[in-house]
C-alpha positions as CSV (number, residue, x, y, z in Angstrom):
1,M,0.0,-0.1,0.1
2,G,1.2,3.4,-0.3
3,L,1.8,5.8,-3.3
4,D,3.8,4.9,-6.3
5,F,4.5,6.7,-9.6
6,S,4.5,5.7,-13.2
7,H,8.4,6.6,-13.7
8,G,11.1,5.7,-11.2
9,T,11.0,3.7,-7.9
10,A,9.9,6.3,-5.5
11,H,7.4,5.1,-3.0
12,F,5.6,7.0,0.0
13,S,2.9,5.9,2.4
14,H,0.0,8.1,2.0
15,H,0.8,9.8,5.4
16,G,4.3,10.3,4.5
17,F,3.6,11.8,1.2
18,A,1.2,14.3,2.9
19,E,4.1,15.2,5.3
20,F,6.5,15.7,2.3
21,R,4.4,18.0,0.6
22,D,3.6,19.9,3.8
23,A,7.6,20.1,4.5
24,L,7.9,21.6,0.8
25,V,5.2,24.1,1.4
26,K,6.7,25.1,4.7
27,V,10.1,25.8,2.9
28,I,7.7,28.1,0.5
29,D,6.3,29.7,3.3
30,P,8.1,29.6,6.6
31,D,5.3,31.4,8.5
32,K,2.6,28.8,7.4
33,K,0.8,27.8,10.6
34,Q,-1.7,25.2,9.4
35,H,-0.7,21.7,8.0
36,L,-1.3,21.6,4.2
37,Y,-4.3,18.9,4.8
38,Y,-6.2,21.5,6.6
39,M,-5.5,24.2,4.1
40,Y,-7.2,22.0,1.6
41,L,-10.2,21.9,3.8
42,D,-10.7,25.4,3.8
43,G,-9.2,26.4,0.5
44,T,-6.2,28.5,1.7
45,F,-3.9,26.3,-0.2
46,R,-4.7,28.3,-3.1
47,K,-2.7,31.2,-1.9
48,Y,0.3,29.2,-3.5
49,K,-1.3,29.2,-7.0
50,N,1.5,31.4,-8.5
51,D,4.2,29.0,-7.2
52,P,5.6,26.6,-9.9
53,L,5.1,23.8,-7.5
54,F,1.5,24.4,-7.2
55,P,0.5,21.5,-9.8
56,F,2.3,19.1,-7.4
57,I,0.4,20.7,-4.4
58,D,-3.1,20.7,-6.0
59,H,-4.1,17.2,-6.4
60,A,-5.2,14.3,-4.5
61,D,-2.3,12.2,-2.8
62,N,-3.6,8.8,-4.3
63,E,-4.3,9.6,-8.0
64,G,-3.7,12.2,-10.5
65,M,-0.7,13.1,-12.9
66,L,1.6,15.9,-13.9
67,T,1.6,16.4,-17.8
68,P,5.0,17.2,-19.4
69,A,4.1,21.0,-19.5
70,E,3.3,21.0,-15.7
71,L,6.7,19.2,-15.2
72,T,8.6,22.0,-16.9
73,K,7.9,24.3,-13.9
74,V,7.5,21.5,-11.2
75,I,11.0,19.8,-11.8
76,P,13.2,22.8,-11.3
77,R,11.1,24.0,-8.4
78,L,11.2,20.5,-6.5
79,K,14.9,20.3,-7.1
80,E,15.4,23.8,-5.4
81,L,13.1,22.9,-2.6
82,L,14.4,19.6,-1.9
83,K,18.0,21.3,-1.3
84,K,16.3,23.4,1.4
85,L,14.6,20.8,3.5
86,D,16.1,20.8,6.8
87,P,19.0,18.3,6.7
88,E,19.0,18.0,10.6
89,D,15.3,17.0,10.8
90,E,15.5,13.2,10.9
91,R,11.8,12.9,10.1
92,F,12.5,13.9,6.5
93,V,15.6,11.8,5.6
94,S,13.6,9.1,4.0
95,H,11.2,11.7,2.3
96,R,14.1,13.7,1.0
97,E,15.6,10.4,-0.4
98,Q,12.2,9.4,-2.0
99,G,11.8,13.0,-3.2
100,K,15.0,12.7,-5.1
101,E,14.0,9.6,-6.7
102,M,10.7,11.0,-7.5
103,L,12.4,13.9,-9.4
104,R,14.4,11.4,-11.4
105,G,11.3,9.8,-12.4
106,M,9.8,13.1,-13.3
107,R,12.7,13.8,-15.4
108,K,12.2,10.6,-17.3
109,A,8.7,11.2,-17.8
110,Y,9.4,14.6,-19.2
111,R,12.3,13.2,-21.5
112,N,9.7,10.9,-23.0
113,N,6.9,13.4,-23.3
114,E,4.8,11.4,-20.9
115,D,2.7,12.1,-18.0
116,F,3.9,11.5,-14.6
117,V,1.2,9.4,-12.9
118,F,0.5,9.0,-9.2
119,C,-0.7,5.5,-8.6
């Protein structure tokens, strides 16, 4: 169980993926007080709609896809944010490694002009 992707070997538990995305948004917005899950419920997550990572933030954690056009924006932003995750925070060691693997899968999908599917 959990979340896999059409390209690459990255794997997250659903909870882990939610925590991973929340950590990325925290890098974007260090003053964020609410967990991303609750921001979905009240719609406040839309305040990040101008961020290149938004297509990655704005979908269900158990399905969906990113198109090659979306990947052109998401890939460089994800690469940038992964570097900024706190290396001292042990909670994110696995997430960071899986994030790097997911990034490799996204690049492969982009090179092949294919959708990157969350499954």
